[in-house]
C-alpha positions in Angstrom: 108.3 177.7 53.3 110.0 180.9 52.5 111.6 179.4 49.4 108.3 178.2 48.2 106.7 181.7 48.8 109.6 183.3 46.8 109.1 180.8 44.0 105.3 181.4 44.0 105.8 185.2 43.8 108.5 184.7 41.1 106.1 182.5 39.2 103.4 185.2 39.4 105.8 187.8 38.0 106.8 185.5 35.2 103.2 184.7 34.4 102.3 188.3 34.3 105.2 189.4 32.0 106.4 186.4 30.0 105.6 183.2 28.2 105.7 179.6 29.4 109.2 178.8 28.2 110.7 181.0 30.9 108.7 179.1 33.5 110.2 175.9 32.1 113.6 177.4 32.3 113.1 178.4 35.9 111.9 174.9 36.8 115.0 173.5 35.2 117.2 175.9 37.3 115.4 174.9 40.5 115.9 171.2 39.6 119.6 171.7 38.8 120.2 173.6 42.0 118.5 170.9 44.1 120.5 168.2 42.4 123.7 170.1 42.9 122.8 170.6 46.6 122.2 166.9 46.9 125.6 166.1 45.3 127.5 168.5 47.6 125.9 167.1 50.7 126.0 163.5 49.4 122.5 162.8 50.7 119.2 162.2 49.0 116.0 161.2 50.9 112.4 160.9 50.1 111.7 164.0 52.1 114.1 166.1 50.0 112.5 164.8 46.8 109.0 165.8 48.1 110.4 169.3 49.0 111.7 169.6 45.5 108.3 168.7 44.1 106.7 171.2 46.4 109.0 174.0 45.2 108.3 173.1 41.6 104.6 173.1 42.3 104.8 176.5 43.9 106.6 177.9 40.9 104.1 176.4 38.4 101.1 177.5 40.5 102.5 181.1 40.6 103.0 181.0 36.8 99.4 179.8 36.3 98.1 182.5 38.5 100.1 185.2 36.8 99.1 184.0 33.3 95.4 183.9 34.4 95.6 187.4 35.7 97.3 188.6 32.5 94.7 187.1 30.3 91.8 188.2 32.5 93.1 191.8 32.5 93.6 191.8 28.7 89.9 191.1 28.0 88.6 194.2 29.7 
């Protein structure tokens, strides 16, 4: 849960300050680190895949929130 919170806040920061390509890059880094962790531990389970999807969803939700706040603030 703490990792998901950090990813959510990181996504908000990226959404406030940058474009979508950086969010794609961060998603790729999260995916690569998860796969590397699975290879080191030599174990993959359905639960670990669901946790990966939850982490990616937190990152993307944070980006969407940050981008929304950026565009909403720019109209005033």
